[in-house]
VEXDREN-2710 file (C-alpha; in Angstrom, 1 decimal):
% VEXDREN-2710
k/r/px/py/pz
1/MET/90.0/-16.8/-65.9
2/ARG/89.1/-20.7/-65.5
3/ASP/85.8/-21.9/-66.9
4/LYS/85.0/-23.6/-63.2
5/ASN/82.8/-26.1/-64.3
6/ALA/85.3/-27.2/-67.2
7/VAL/88.2/-27.8/-64.2
8/LEU/85.4/-29.2/-62.2
9/ALA/84.2/-32.0/-64.8
10/SER/87.6/-32.9/-65.8
11/LEU/89.1/-33.5/-62.3
12/LEU/85.5/-36.0/-62.1
13/GLU/85.5/-37.9/-64.7
14/SER/89.0/-38.5/-64.2
15/GLY/88.9/-38.8/-60.8
16/ALA/86.0/-41.5/-61.1
17/SER/87.9/-43.3/-63.5
18/SER/90.5/-43.7/-61.1
19/LEU/88.5/-44.9/-58.7
20/GLY/87.2/-47.5/-61.0
21/ILE/83.6/-45.7/-61.3
22/ASP/81.9/-45.3/-64.4
23/LEU/79.3/-42.5/-64.0
24/PRO/76.0/-42.3/-65.3
25/SER/75.6/-40.1/-68.8
26/ASP/74.0/-37.0/-66.5
27/ALA/76.0/-37.2/-63.8
28/ILE/78.6/-34.8/-64.0
29/ALA/76.2/-32.0/-65.4
30/ALA/74.8/-32.9/-61.8
31/PHE/77.8/-32.1/-60.1
32/GLU/78.0/-28.8/-61.6
33/SER/74.9/-27.5/-61.0
34/TYR/75.4/-29.0/-57.2
35/PHE/78.9/-27.3/-56.8
36/MET/77.4/-23.8/-58.4
37/LEU/74.4/-23.6/-55.6
38/LEU/77.0/-25.1/-52.8
39/GLU/79.1/-21.9/-53.8
40/ASP/75.8/-19.5/-54.1
41/ARG/74.2/-20.8/-50.7
42/GLY/77.6/-21.2/-49.2
43/ARG/78.1/-17.0/-49.4
44/SER/74.9/-16.6/-46.6
45/VAL/74.7/-19.9/-44.9
46/ASN/77.3/-21.9/-43.3
47/LEU/77.5/-24.8/-45.6
48/THR/81.1/-26.4/-45.6
49/ALA/84.4/-25.2/-44.9
50/ILE/85.5/-26.9/-48.6
51/LYS/85.7/-24.4/-51.2
52/GLY/86.9/-24.3/-54.5
53/GLU/86.2/-26.1/-57.4
54/GLU/89.5/-28.8/-57.3
55/ASP/88.5/-29.0/-53.7
56/VAL/85.2/-29.7/-53.9
57/ALA/85.6/-32.3/-56.9
58/ARG/87.7/-34.9/-54.7
59/LEU/86.7/-34.0/-50.5
60/HIS/83.1/-34.0/-51.5
61/PHE/82.4/-35.3/-54.6
62/LEU/84.9/-38.1/-55.3
63/ASP/85.3/-39.0/-51.6
64/SER/81.4/-39.6/-51.3
65/ILE/81.0/-41.9/-54.6
66/ALA/84.3/-43.5/-53.8
67/LEU/81.8/-46.0/-50.6
68/LEU/80.3/-47.4/-53.8
69/LEU/83.6/-49.6/-53.9
70/ALA/83.2/-50.6/-50.2
71/ILE/80.1/-52.5/-50.1
72/GLN/77.0/-52.8/-53.0
73/PHE/75.0/-49.9/-53.0
74/LYS/72.5/-51.0/-56.3
75/ASP/68.8/-50.8/-55.0
76/ALA/69.4/-50.0/-51.5
77/SER/67.7/-47.9/-49.2
78/ILE/69.9/-45.5/-47.9
79/ILE/70.1/-43.0/-44.8
80/ASP/72.5/-40.3/-44.4
81/ILE/72.9/-39.6/-40.5
82/GLY/74.3/-35.8/-40.1
83/SER/73.8/-35.2/-43.9
84/GLY/74.9/-31.2/-43.6
85/ALA/75.4/-30.1/-47.1
86/GLY/74.6/-33.9/-48.4
87/PHE/77.4/-35.2/-48.2
88/PRO/77.8/-38.6/-48.7
89/GLY/74.3/-39.6/-49.6
90/ILE/73.4/-37.1/-52.5
91/PRO/76.8/-37.6/-54.6
92/LEU/76.0/-41.4/-53.9
93/LYS/72.4/-40.4/-55.3
94/ILE/74.1/-39.1/-58.5
95/ALA/76.3/-42.1/-59.0
96/GLU/73.9/-44.6/-58.4
97/PRO/70.6/-43.1/-59.2
98/SER/68.9/-46.5/-58.0
99/VAL/69.5/-46.0/-54.3
100/SER/66.5/-45.1/-52.1
101/LEU/67.7/-41.7/-50.0
102/THR/66.6/-40.5/-46.9
103/LEU/68.7/-37.5/-45.3
104/LEU/68.8/-36.7/-41.6
105/ASP/70.1/-33.2/-40.0
106/SER/69.0/-31.3/-36.7
107/SER/69.9/-27.9/-38.7
108/ARG/66.9/-26.5/-40.6
109/LYS/69.3/-23.9/-42.8
110/ARG/71.1/-27.4/-44.2
111/ILE/68.0/-29.5/-44.8
112/SER/66.6/-26.5/-46.5
113/PHE/69.4/-26.7/-48.6
114/VAL/69.4/-30.4/-49.3
115/SER/65.5/-29.6/-50.4
116/GLU/66.7/-26.9/-53.1
117/LEU/69.5/-29.0/-54.5
118/CYS/67.5/-31.6/-55.0
119/ALA/64.1/-30.2/-57.0
120/ALA/66.6/-28.7/-58.6
121/LEU/68.7/-31.4/-60.2
122/GLY/65.7/-33.5/-59.6
123/ILE/66.6/-36.3/-57.0
124/LYS/63.7/-37.7/-55.1
125/ALA/64.4/-38.1/-51.7
126/ASP/63.1/-37.7/-48.0
127/PHE/64.3/-35.3/-45.5
128/ILE/64.3/-35.2/-41.8
129/LEU/65.0/-32.2/-39.5
130/SER/65.5/-34.0/-36.2
131/ARG/68.0/-35.4/-34.1
132/ALA/69.5/-39.2/-35.0
133/GLU/68.6/-40.0/-31.2
134/ASP/65.2/-38.7/-32.2
135/SER/64.1/-40.1/-35.5
136/ALA/65.6/-43.9/-34.2
137/ARG/62.3/-44.6/-32.5
138/THR/60.2/-43.7/-34.9
139/ALA/58.9/-47.0/-36.0
140/SER/58.8/-46.3/-40.1
141/LEU/62.7/-45.4/-39.2
142/ARG/63.9/-47.9/-36.6
143/GLU/65.7/-51.2/-38.8
144/ASN/64.3/-50.4/-41.5
145/PHE/67.8/-49.0/-44.5
146/ASP/69.6/-51.1/-46.3
147/ILE/72.5/-49.0/-45.8
148/VAL/73.3/-46.0/-43.2
149/VAL/76.3/-44.1/-44.2
150/SER/77.5/-41.3/-41.9
151/ARG/80.7/-38.7/-42.1
152/SER/80.2/-37.3/-38.9
153/VAL/83.4/-36.2/-37.4
154/ALA/82.0/-37.5/-33.5
155/ARG/84.4/-40.9/-32.2
156/LEU/83.0/-44.2/-33.3
157/ASN/81.7/-45.5/-30.3
158/ILE/79.2/-43.0/-30.5
159/LEU/78.2/-42.8/-33.4
160/CYS/76.8/-46.6/-33.9
161/GLU/74.7/-45.8/-31.1
162/LEU/73.3/-42.9/-33.4
163/CYS/73.3/-44.8/-36.6
164/LEU/72.9/-48.8/-36.0
165/PRO/69.8/-48.4/-34.9
166/PHE/68.4/-47.3/-38.0
167/VAL/70.3/-50.4/-39.6
168/ARG/67.8/-53.3/-40.8
169/LEU/68.9/-57.2/-40.2
170/ASP/71.9/-58.2/-42.0
171/GLY/72.1/-54.2/-43.6
172/ALA/75.3/-52.4/-42.6
173/PHE/76.6/-48.8/-41.1
174/ILE/79.5/-47.3/-43.3
175/ALA/81.5/-44.3/-40.9
176/MET/83.8/-42.4/-43.2
177/LYS/87.2/-42.4/-41.1
178/GLY/90.9/-41.9/-41.5
179/VAL/93.3/-44.3/-42.2
180/ASP/94.2/-43.7/-38.4
181/SER/91.3/-44.9/-37.0
182/ALA/92.2/-48.2/-35.6
183/GLY/92.5/-46.7/-32.1
184/GLU/88.6/-45.9/-32.5
185/LEU/87.7/-49.2/-34.2
186/SER/88.9/-51.1/-30.8
187/GLU/86.9/-48.5/-28.8
188/ALA/83.8/-49.4/-29.9
189/LEU/83.9/-52.7/-30.4
190/ALA/82.0/-53.1/-26.8
191/ALA/79.6/-51.0/-28.5
192/ILE/79.4/-52.4/-31.6
193/LYS/78.5/-55.8/-29.8
194/THR/75.9/-54.5/-27.1
195/LEU/73.9/-52.8/-30.3
196/GLY/73.3/-56.1/-32.4
197/ALA/76.5/-55.7/-34.6
198/GLU/79.7/-56.8/-35.3
199/PHE/82.9/-55.1/-37.4
200/LEU/82.8/-56.8/-41.3
201/ASP/85.5/-54.7/-42.8
202/HIS/87.2/-51.6/-43.9
203/PHE/88.0/-50.5/-47.2
204/ASP/90.7/-47.6/-47.8
205/TYR/91.1/-45.5/-50.6
206/THR/93.4/-42.8/-51.8
207/LEU/91.4/-39.8/-53.1
208/PRO/92.8/-39.2/-56.4
209/GLY/95.3/-35.9/-57.1
210/THR/95.8/-36.3/-53.8
211/ASP/97.7/-38.4/-51.1
212/ILE/95.1/-38.5/-48.8
213/THR/94.1/-41.7/-47.7
214/HIS/90.5/-42.2/-46.2
215/ARG/88.3/-45.4/-44.5
216/ALA/85.1/-46.8/-44.9
217/ILE/84.7/-48.5/-41.7
218/ILE/82.1/-51.3/-42.7
219/ILE/79.6/-52.5/-39.7
220/ARG/76.7/-55.4/-40.5
221/LYS/74.0/-55.9/-38.3
222/SER/73.3/-58.8/-36.8
223/ALA/70.8/-58.9/-34.3
224/GLU/67.8/-56.4/-33.4
225/THR/69.4/-53.6/-31.2
226/PRO/68.1/-52.8/-28.0
227/SER/65.4/-50.6/-27.8
228/LYS/67.0/-49.1/-25.3
229/TYR/69.3/-47.1/-27.6
230/PRO/70.2/-44.9/-28.7
231/ARG/70.0/-43.1/-25.2
232/ARG/69.7/-39.6/-24.6
233/PHE/73.2/-37.5/-26.8
234/PRO/73.9/-36.0/-23.4
235/ARG/73.9/-39.7/-21.8
236/ILE/75.8/-41.1/-24.7
237/GLU/78.4/-38.7/-24.6
238/LYS/79.1/-38.4/-21.1
239/THR/79.6/-42.3/-20.9
240/PRO/79.8/-43.9/-23.9
241/LEU/79.2/-47.3/-24.7
END
């Protein structure tokens, strides 16, 4: 039987090297513990459809840390909107410990998991059990983060209304998408402008050991988001900006 940790460690070491990312000395052990807890808790809680050390290493861990190549994360305050089982926020914290991390999700079971995970890994983070459109109106959270990240499957114009209110002036929102997302971006340009932001750039990266290419869409906050946004989610969904 293969040693799962050995396989995971090899994939992460070679994958990070292929991406040009230098991991901290304790990162591999942290990712091994992450995988084991994800695998264990995933038997009773629906945390992710991606299973097995190879797919988790490539499609979760390496996919998450690849964002370090898209923008400067060192010493940044970041919030992961719709964090689920912790992707991309926790892998980013493991790979760049200087970040200040907040994880937001509307699922109590998932917030419970990431809280337990961070305690097990010795990671300091803040956890918010809430919908994004509700927390975006909290004074201590609104326009308070250097970087907002999200790997949600929602279309970009909807994601922008949910995420941009959290971004401080001159900060950035990074949406993780596929390389076929040009249409989504074009569709979202009006929303981006309305919400006080502008499209800055996109960063394409191929996951090591695969032919899968993903895209990080980087949106810069250039003005305050008008106070009427975000709207209630049914309205956002029914009439996107």
